[in-house]
C-alpha positions as CSV (number, residue, x, y, z in Angstrom):
1,X,0.0,0.0,0.0
2,X,1.5,3.4,-0.9
3,X,1.7,6.0,1.8
4,X,2.8,9.6,1.3
5,X,3.5,12.6,3.6
6,X,2.4,15.8,1.9
7,X,2.7,19.5,2.7
8,X,-0.4,21.5,1.7
9,X,0.1,25.3,1.2
10,X,-3.0,27.3,1.6
11,X,-4.2,30.8,0.9
12,X,-3.8,33.3,3.8
13,X,-6.2,32.3,6.6
14,X,-7.5,29.2,4.7
15,X,-5.7,26.5,6.4
16,X,-8.2,25.8,9.3
17,X,-11.2,25.6,6.9
18,X,-9.1,23.4,4.4
19,X,-8.1,21.1,7.2
20,X,-11.8,20.6,8.1
21,X,-12.6,19.8,4.4
22,X,-9.7,17.2,4.4
23,X,-11.3,15.4,7.3
24,X,-14.1,14.4,4.9
25,X,-11.8,12.8,2.4
26,X,-11.1,9.1,2.9
27,X,-7.5,8.1,3.0
28,X,-6.3,11.5,4.1
29,X,-5.3,12.3,7.7
30,X,-4.2,15.8,8.9
31,X,-1.3,15.6,11.3
32,X,-0.9,19.3,11.9
33,X,-1.8,22.9,10.8
34,X,1.4,25.1,10.8
35,X,1.0,28.9,11.5
36,X,2.2,29.9,8.0
37,X,-0.9,28.6,6.3
38,X,0.4,25.1,5.7
39,X,-1.0,21.7,6.6
40,X,0.9,18.4,7.2
41,X,-1.0,15.3,6.1
42,X,-0.6,11.6,5.3
43,X,-2.3,10.2,2.1
44,X,-2.8,6.4,1.7
45,X,-4.4,4.3,-1.0
46,X,-4.8,0.8,-2.1
47,X,-2.9,1.6,-5.3
48,X,-0.7,4.5,-6.5
49,X,-3.7,5.5,-8.8
50,X,-5.8,5.8,-5.6
51,X,-3.3,8.0,-4.0
52,X,-2.9,10.2,-7.0
53,X,-6.7,10.6,-7.0
54,X,-6.7,11.8,-3.5
55,X,-3.9,14.2,-4.0
56,X,-5.7,15.6,-7.1
57,X,-8.8,16.1,-4.9
58,X,-6.7,18.0,-2.4
59,X,-5.3,20.2,-5.1
60,X,-8.8,21.2,-6.2
61,X,-10.1,22.3,-2.6
62,X,-10.9,25.9,-2.4
63,X,-8.1,27.7,-0.6
64,X,-5.4,25.2,-1.5
65,X,-2.4,26.7,-3.4
66,X,-0.3,23.6,-3.8
67,X,0.4,20.1,-2.5
68,X,4.0,19.0,-2.2
69,X,5.2,15.5,-1.7
70,X,7.6,15.2,1.3
71,X,7.7,11.5,1.7
72,X,6.6,8.4,-0.2
73,X,6.8,4.7,0.8
74,X,5.3,1.4,-0.3
75,X,4.2,-0.5,2.8
76,X,3.7,-4.3,2.3
77,X,0.6,-5.9,3.6
78,X,1.2,-8.4,6.4
79,X,1.2,-12.0,5.1
């Protein structure tokens, strides 16, 4: 399963509202809102395509300026 850490840059003052919207997106978890209008989140998906779809959804949220990949890993399912 692919797992990515992302940094979401938001318009001035939009980060709290964007973080609430992110809570409604499955497979995305907010880990923190930074004072300079950025959000730290983790994105998971069953496949890379699922993960890309979630990042694309984040990019289209009102108030989001950019989504930057900070970390990516493929985690194996337990046997």
